[in-house]
C-alpha positions, 0 to 999 in steps of 0.5 A: 289737521287744521280746520282752514276754510277752503275760501281762505286756503284757496286764496293763499299761495306759498312760494317754494323758492328752493333749488331742491325738489325734496325740500320743496315737497317737504315744505309742500306737505308741511304747509298744504293745510293752509295753502291751496297753491304752490308757486314754482319760481325760476330757482326751483324750475331751473333745478328740476324743471317740469318735475316740480310742476308734476310733483306738486300737482300730485300733492294736490296743489294748484301750481303757479309757474312764476317764470315771467316769460318775456321773449319773441312771440313764437318762443313764448307761445311754444314755452307756454304750451309746454307749461299748459300741458304739464297741468299748471293752473297759473303762468305769468308772462311779463307785461313789458313784452306787449300785446302780441307776445302776451297773446301768443303766451295765452294761446300757447298755454290754453292750447297745451292744456287742451291738447293734454285734456286738462282744465283751462289754466290762467295766464297772468300778465306781470305789471310792475314788480313789487320791488320796483319803486321807479316805474312811471305812474302810467306803466300800470295802466299801460300793462293792464290794458295790454293784459286786457287786449291780449285776453290774459285772465289776470295780472300780477301786481302789488297790493297797492296797485290792485284797486287801480288795476281793477278799475281798468279791468274789473274781471281780471284775476289779481295775484299779489306777491310781496306779502309780509305779515306785520313785523316781518322783514321786507327784504327786497320787497319795497312795496310790501303789504300784509295779507289783510291789506292785500285781501282788502285791496281785492287780491284773488291770490295772496302769495307768501314766501320767506315770511312763512318758509324761513320762519322759526315755526313755519306752521305757526306762521301759516296759521297766523296768516290764515287767522288774519284772513278769517280762517282757523289756526288749529 
């Protein structure tokens, strides 16, 4: 087993963007030595639903439900309560939904976990997507403020936005997607950053996907990321 320091592994999340739970679990087992968190997005959740969360939790991962809830407050509250009861550690809610919706999601998520006797999860407000290069400059601050007013635990933002976001809310946990090691294809991530750039910017959770899962050798790609962040490759 690779000797990866826990302070490195705990900062790394792997996006399991597949539509097959067997494939997701195979990837999870393969990459667990480097990644403490597994991210379940719409593709996997649409395919197998709550089973994705429970199965990955049983593998020992913290689970990040990347579902970007954005609906009326009652629907978001009830849906978030379900996710909390499943044992997910993180759930994101779209900051565009505003304070009332975000607060409903926060309350539902916490209540679901409490009712199930589980540790309190973190609700994260999505600020500006890493693929969005057209958002007006004021949007980041507006959505960070909404996260603060609604008692969200943190935000999801690009690495280039972390410093500014934490000026508004220093206590906020920052999860950063759109991570691409140097030389990797950016795909649709217009505002990508390397793992080291994200860490240096103040990211608390660094999310990688295809740069690792679609690599010719995923374990070598994972080891390279851990080494870049100060871990041991083997």
